Structures are given as C-alpha cells and as structure tokens.
VEXVEX-859928 format. One record per residue (C-alpha): residue in three letters; x, y, z. Coordinates in steps of 0.02 Angstrom, whole numbers, padded with zeros to 5 digits, always signed. Last residue first. Layout:
N
alaXYZ;...
REM end
This chain:
432
arg+01425+00733-00391;gly+01510+00711-00214;ala+01346+00683-00123;ala+01363+00845-00032;val+01398+00943-00197;ala+01246+00874-00287;gln+01136+00912-00137;arg+01190+01097-00133;pro+01161+01109-00324;arg+00987+01038-00308;ala+00929+01142-00165;ala+00912+01305-00254;ala+00798+01226-00388;ile+00695+01130-00256;val+00666+01289-00152;ala+00619+01389-00310;thr+00495+01266-00359;leu+00422+01273-00182;arg+00408+01462-00192;gln+00323+01464-00361;val+00206+01328-00321;ala+00158+01407-00160;gln+00131+01571-00233;ala+00015+01506-00366;asp-00082+01408-00235;ser-00107+01566-00129;ile-00008+01616+00026;arg-00059+01636+00208;gly-00200+01511+00204;leu-00132+01402+00341;phe-00093+01264+00219;his-00002+01375+00107;ala+00112+01444+00248;ser+00138+01264+00304;ile+00193+01211+00135;val+00307+01352+00102;ala+00400+01351+00271;tyr+00408+01159+00285;met+00494+01155+00115;ala+00624+01271+00177;asn+00647+01155+00334;lys+00658+01001+00231;val+00799+01076+00129;glu+00899+01140+00278;pro+00882+00974+00358;pro+00943+00864+00226;asn+00815+00782+00111;ala+00695+00632+00092;asn+00701+00545+00263;gly+00680+00713+00358;met+00510+00663+00436;ala+00402+00777+00328;ile+00479+00733+00167;ser+00462+00551+00196;gly+00579+00435+00113;met+00531+00319-00033;leu+00492+00130-00041;thr+00415+00133-00223;arg+00580+00062-00303;gln+00473-00091-00354;leu+00564-00222-00250;asn+00568-00118-00090;ala+00385-00071-00124;arg+00328-00251-00118;arg+00419-00294+00041;met+00355-00129+00121;asp+00173-00163+00075;ser+00184-00343+00140;val+00248-00288+00306;ala+00130-00138+00304;gln-00013-00253+00281;gln+00030-00358+00416;gly+00059-00210+00533;cys-00118-00146+00501;arg-00204-00317+00525;asn-00109-00341+00700;phe+00067-00409+00690;arg+00112-00583+00759;glu+00105-00674+00592;arg+00196-00555+00474;ser+00360-00640+00490;val+00513-00529+00461;asp+00642-00551+00330;val+00627-00381+00248;arg+00704-00286+00394;ala+00672-00112+00472;pro+00542-00200+00586;ile+00365-00139+00565;ala+00281+00015+00642;gly+00137+00023+00770;thr+00257+00056+00913;ala+00212-00091+01028;ile+00207-00227+00889;asn+00362-00133+00831;leu+00465-00169+00981;glu+00417-00350+00988;thr+00465-00389+00817;gln+00624-00276+00825;met+00679-00368+00974;glu+00650-00539+00890;leu+00745-00489+00740;asp+00894-00420+00834;met+00951-00254+00757;leu+00940-00161+00918;val+01019-00293+01021;arg+01165-00315+00901;ala+01196-00127+00914;phe+01196-00137+01106;thr+01326-00273+01097;gln+01428-00183+00974;arg+01437-00027+01084;val+01478-00128+01236;gln+01617-00220+01141;glu+01686-00050+01078;gly+01692+00019+01248;ala+01790-00129+01314;val+01914-00110+01177;gly+01948+00062+01209;his+01838+00213+01233;leu+01644+00251+01243;ala+01555+00415+01244;glu+01676+00509+01126;gln+01632+00403+00971;phe+01448+00434+00980;phe+01336+00298+00920;met+01186+00315+00804;tyr+01010+00239+00833;gln+00878+00233+00703;asp+00694+00278+00683;ala+00642+00250+00501;asn+00505+00360+00413;phe+00436+00289+00258;leu+00332+00327+00116;phe+00276+00155+00052;met+00198+00165-00114;gly+00088+00019-00192;gln-00074+00110-00152;thr-00038+00293-00151;asp-00194+00349-00254;pro-00303+00366-00096;phe-00202+00369+00069;arg-00186+00186+00117;leu-00316+00135+00253;cys-00300+00090+00430;glu-00474+00071+00507;tyr-00520+00097+00692;asp-00614+00020+00840;arg-00667-00144+00781;gly-00568-00178+00610;pro-00406-00120+00696;gln-00405-00148+00887;leu-00400-00021+01021;arg-00308-00066+01179;his-00264+00114+01226;ala-00080+00078+01205;ala-00137-00009+01036;phe-00214+00156+00973;glu-00048+00252+01015;gly+00047+00112+00927;asp-00058+00122+00773;val-00041+00309+00775;trp+00143+00275+00755;ser+00101+00220+00581;gly+00118+00397+00517;gln-00022+00515+00492;val-00176+00571+00400;gln-00315+00586+00532;leu-00494+00532+00516;leu-00676+00547+00575;ala-00656+00678+00717;gln-00725+00674+00896;gly-00748+00494+00905;gln-00624+00471+01051;arg-00491+00383+00949;val-00503+00512+00810;gln-00489+00659+00927;asp-00354+00568+01026;thr-00249+00557+00865;ala-00265+00748+00848;ala-00204+00759+01028;asp-00063+00645+00969;trp+00004+00774+00846;thr+00021+00906+00985;arg-00071+01049+01066;thr-00013+01218+01114;gly-00021+01292+00936;pro-00212+01264+00934;leu-00280+01110+00845;arg-00337+01125+00663;val-00499+01066+00602;ala-00482+01008+00427;tyr-00616+01007+00287;ser-00574+01168+00197;arg-00390+01132+00224;leu-00414+00973+00126;val-00478+01072-00022;arg-00322+01194-00014;met-00207+01045-00008;arg-00294+00978-00164;arg-00260+01129-00253;phe-00086+01130-00187;val-00055+00960-00274;glu-00141+01016-00432;ala-00012+01161-00446;leu+00118+01039-00419;val+00057+00925-00555;asp+00022+01058-00684;asn+00153+01000-00808;gly+00296+01079-00919;gln+00418+01097-00773;leu+00407+01018-00604;ala+00508+00866-00637;glu+00643+00974-00726;pro+00673+01050-00557;glu+00752+00881-00506;leu+00764+00866-00315;glu+00812+00684-00315;leu+00698+00647-00166;phe+00568+00775-00183;ala+00540+00801-00375;arg+00609+00646-00448;arg+00549+00525-00324;tyr+00375+00598-00294;phe+00355+00619-00491;glu+00408+00434-00512;ala+00290+00373-00378;gly+00129+00452-00438;gly+00090+00639-00458;ala-00076+00670-00373;gly-00056+00522-00245;ala+00121+00555-00207;ala+00096+00739-00186;val-00062+00715-00078;ser+00035+00595+00034;glu+00179+00714+00046;phe+00068+00860+00087;leu-00011+00779+00236;leu+00164+00748+00310;thr+00202+00932+00265;his+00056+01003+00361;glu+00109+00884+00506;trp+00291+00947+00496;ala+00236+01124+00500;asp+00145+01107+00667;pro-00032+01141+00722;gly-00112+00963+00725;ile-00227+00886+00611;ala-00404+00809+00625;leu-00505+00790+00469;pro-00690+00769+00441;val-00757+00839+00609;met-00928+00759+00608;gly-01100+00857+00593;ala-01167+00728+00466;ala-01143+00847+00320;arg-00961+00862+00377;ala-00942+00681+00364;gln-01020+00668+00188;ala-00900+00801+00132;leu-00747+00707+00197;leu-00806+00548+00115;arg-00841+00640-00056;val-00669+00709-00044;leu-00595+00542-00011;asp-00688+00456-00152;asp-00626+00596-00273;trp-00448+00564-00226;thr-00456+00379-00261;asp-00492+00217-00164;pro-00598+00287-00019;ala-00645+00143+00092;ala-00831+00127+00077;ala-00961+00231+00167;gly-01101+00187+00288;leu-01079+00350+00372;gln-01112+00269+00538;arg-00994+00136+00496;phe-00854+00266+00473;leu-00903+00350+00636;ala-00889+00189+00724;ala-00729+00143+00639;asn-00638+00295+00675;val-00518+00316+00529;trp-00324+00316+00524;leu-00279+00367+00340;trp-00104+00305+00297;asn+00038+00376+00191;thr+00165+00396+00327;ser+00242+00221+00345;his+00353+00183+00490;ala+00507+00071+00470;asn+00590+00011+00627;ile+00758-00009+00722;pro+00884+00065+00601;ala+01062+00049+00664;ala+01168+00198+00618;val+01347+00234+00557;trp+01364+00092+00428;his+01503+00136+00301;gly+01490+00163+00113;gln+01524+00356+00132;tyr+01388+00370+00262;lys+01269+00223+00291;ser+01104+00220+00384;leu+01014+00343+00266;his+01042+00249+00111;gln+01023+00086+00209;ile+00833+00143+00228;gly+00796+00156+00040;leu+00894-00008+00015;pro+00778-00109+00134;val+00881-00190+00275;val+00897-00377+00261;ala+01047-00423+00154;asp+01158-00268+00195;trp+01120-00296+00383;glu+01205-00466+00375;gln+01214-00488+00565;ala+01406-00519+00567;arg+01435-00384+00430;ala+01333-00252+00520;val+01423-00298+00685;asp+01590-00259+00598;asp+01531-00115+00498;leu+01463-00016+00646;leu+01573+00147+00628;ala+01569+00266+00770;leu+01499+00439+00740;gln+01563+00613+00776;gly+01659+00654+00622;gln+01569+00806+00591;gln+01506+00728+00421;ala+01435+00594+00522;trp+01326+00704+00620;ala+01253+00778+00462;his+01236+00609+00380;ile+01120+00542+00526;asp+01028+00703+00530;tyr+00978+00648+00349;gly+00840+00533+00409;ile+00807+00497+00591;val+00893+00494+00757;gln+00885+00405+00929;ser+01046+00436+01026;ala+01183+00316+01077;met+01333+00327+01202;pro+01263+00496+01257;ala+01366+00651+01231;gln+01415+00750+01379;gly+01574+00840+01319;gln+01474+01014+01333;ala+01467+01025+01136;val+01394+00854+01129;trp+01263+00893+01264;arg+01218+01062+01173;gln+01202+00970+01000;leu+01085+00846+01088;val+00978+00979+01158;asp+00961+01069+00990;gly+00916+00901+00905;phe+00775+00869+01026;arg+00700+01033+00976;ser+00733+01019+00796;thr+00757+00852+00699;gly+00708+00717+00811;ser+00576+00818+00901;gly+00543+00876+01071;ala+00513+00799+01249;val+00687+00738+01297;val+00705+00568+01372;arg+00885+00540+01436;gln+00900+00352+01474;arg+01016+00245+01575;trp+01014+00060+01557;gln+01144-00073+01631;leu+01194-00193+01512;gly+01194-00386+01547;gln+01123-00444+01376;ala+00952-00465+01454;gln+00967-00288+01510;ala+00974-00231+01331;his+00815-00336+01291;arg+00723-00259+01431;arg+00781-00079+01386;ile+00731-00096+01201;val+00553-00156+01258;asp+00539-00011+01375;leu+00567+00109+01243;ser+00414+00041+01147;ala+00304+00061+01304;gln+00371+00241+01321;glu+00324+00273+01132;gly+00142+00209+01156;pro+00122+00316+01318;ser+00190+00471+01231;val+00382+00516+01276;trp+00495+00445+01141;trp+00623+00581+01109;ser+00776+00476+01149;ala+00951+00484+01230;ile+01034+00313+01286;asp+01178+00299+01408;ile+01240+00118+01409;val+01314+00061+01573;pro+01421-00089+01584;ala+01379-00221+01717;pro+01449-00174+01892;thr+01578-00296+01956;gly+01544-00454+02069;thr+01535-00560+01918;gln+01371-00653+01938;ala+01279-00535+02051;leu+01331-00381+01965;ala+01282-00456+01795;ser+01110-00499+01864;ala+01082-00322+01938;gly+01068-00240+01767;leu+01016-00066+01828;cys+00877+00038+01766;met+00903+00221+01758;gly+00790+00364+01708;val+00826+00544+01655;val+00689+00658+01614;trp+00707+00811+01500;gly+00605+00965+01463;leu+00536+01047+01314;trp+00354+01075+01283;arg+00306+01066+01100;his+00281+00879+01104;arg+00352+00758+00967;leu+00416+00732+00796;met+00441+00559+00742;
REM end
C-alpha cells in the first residue's frame, strides 16, 4: 500500500531470547524492511514478528514511511547500492520483477515446493510472485481495492439502500450532499485518484474490458467503443462530489473522515478495514463494506509480498534462515492472524472464513469465485497490473483529469497513447 508523504525511518529490534537461553549462541537475525507505519499496519507487522520469534529468529526491522513503489523504493535502492540490503523487504506488484531482472533476488522454489504454494496461491498473484518460472517472492495477503467504505450512522440517517449500480451510487452521493454531508472523501495523491479510476473502469466496462485494456494493454480494446470516454465522464461526476484533502494529508486521513462521521464514504482498499479494526469499529454497527457498483464478481487485488535479497545472507546457514522466514510468511495460521489485523485476507484459497469479520468473509468468498472465473485482476493503482513506468504514466493522466487540469477528451487521448506505447515494451519484457 502507498503510505505517508513524510519520509523518515525507524529501526526497531526485538531479540529471540529463547534460542540464546537454549543453545548459548545468539539466534539468527532477520533484517526486515517495510512501509507499514499506520496503527493498523504496525499491529500487522507485530503478528509477523511474533511468529518469526516463535521459530527462534531475532527480529530487526527498518520501517520507512513512504510507498511501496516510490518513496520506499528509493530508500531501498539506496540501501542496496550501499551494500546494506535487508534480508527481506516488503514489495508489491511488478516491482518484484524489476528486482528479479537485476539478479538481486534469492529463489524460493524449495520452500514453495514443500509448502505447495502452486496449489494454494491464486494464479493472478502467482504471476507476480514468480519470475521466469521461479518463485522469488512470498505473498502474505490479498487486498481488494473495489470497495466502498461507508459510515453506518450517516448511511442510516439517509435511509438509503446499498448502491447496486452506477446510477444508484450517484443518487446516494447527491442525497448525502443535499443532507449537508461530505459525500466522498479522498486523499491528494495520484495513486488514490487511480484507485478510484480502476473501480470506475471495471464497473463501466466489465471484467473483459478491464483485463484487455489495463492488464494486457491492448489498444484494440479502446477502439470502436466509447467505454473509456464514459469512464472519464463518470470520474468527472465523482470529482464533483469529492472533498479532496490537502497535499500534506494522507490516505488514512480520508479514512478518519469516514470513521468520525465527517464524510459518508471512501473508495479504498481493504486496508481500511484494518484501520477501522485498530479503532475497535465493527462492520454492520459502525461501518459498511460494499462492493463498488457494477464490480460485483470482480476482485481487483493488491498483494503485499516479501522478496529476499541474495547479498544479505550467505552459505548454508543463511539459506536455512531465509527458508525458515519464508515458511513463516506462508504459514496458514500466521496469514490468518495477520490478515484479521490488516483487513485483508490470506493470499491462499484454502483459508477458513470463520475467524474473519463480515467484510473479510465476503472477501474470502469473492476471491475464490474470482480466481475460478478469471475476474481476479491486478490493481492499476497499486502496481499489480503493470510495470512501474506504465503505472506512473497512467497516474499522470488520471490524476490530471481528476484534478480538472485536462478534459475528458484529452484524458481519453492521452491514456490511449500511454497504452499504445506500453504494449511493445510489455511484449519485449515478456519475451513475446
């Protein structure tokens, strides 16, 4: 997930004293880099730490406020260039392939085979976790981005039904504004505008359009129809109902607006569920989680993963430590506990729904169904759909339009050009 604008880093260490007491020698240290800094995220990181310590591993973490694909990535690049690579780093989407292309990542095939990752990880996520047929990252969750997060008290005050279609949503937003409410809360960053865009695009064009246009980058998907024009028209409508936070604020400030009853709803990923849980809110009582209208049956995903740097650990002992931590990350019990805290669900199809809240239970069912129907598709905004250069080019167009700097027609023209230019590069990268 993309995170706070300010940049700093905090290093925390927790020691596995039990191994020292039992063997007389220090337990092996695992050095972890992450961008999880909000209260809900820190609670989630603590889950991983506890499970790692239970396996006799010492825990050292570098927590950098920033994003998984820009600010955090810049710091990580600097560490690696200085010979200070962490043993493992949080990562999302096509950034995994970018690091693998540099020859930086250790292969995880042995532990993947032992834990049968091929059988339990959804295929869309596997596509990002693997490079040239080899496992190079361990996925720890599956967030879904096509959600409406609604303040339950305001929703009840309006007496409205859950919006099933685009027209329903527009009526709900208009009703909220007429009642003096802030209809739609959203942060200032381009990734947030793009996250809104992907739900609108999936709803307006359907799963096949979304896959062809934004995952497979087929210019033909945009020709001979007016779907993209309709997508930007709908984005313009949403802009008129949105109250954007100033550039110094972050995505979770918009979540706080919904939580505190200062705004009706937010369109965001399921990490919002983790933030609500950190404040002891409950779905159905304090908030509602509803699929973005017309995207029912689709699961636009962002999967947090961990990649392992070769230079950080050497020899047989180093490989054993790496495999131990990889097994921790993919353990079913750890992922269940972790994702109850994060608001996501495990990156596995064999998880029980029982311990999750209502939103999590729906997400588990939705992911299983979408995995079978080929409607589990990567998030554009979160870098699970395209390589970074393509994603950033899309950011520029979509955000400029949402901020009112370019017209619908200009946005259609520019995004079409981005997709047309990206297709040859993607084909070369894939070896086609």
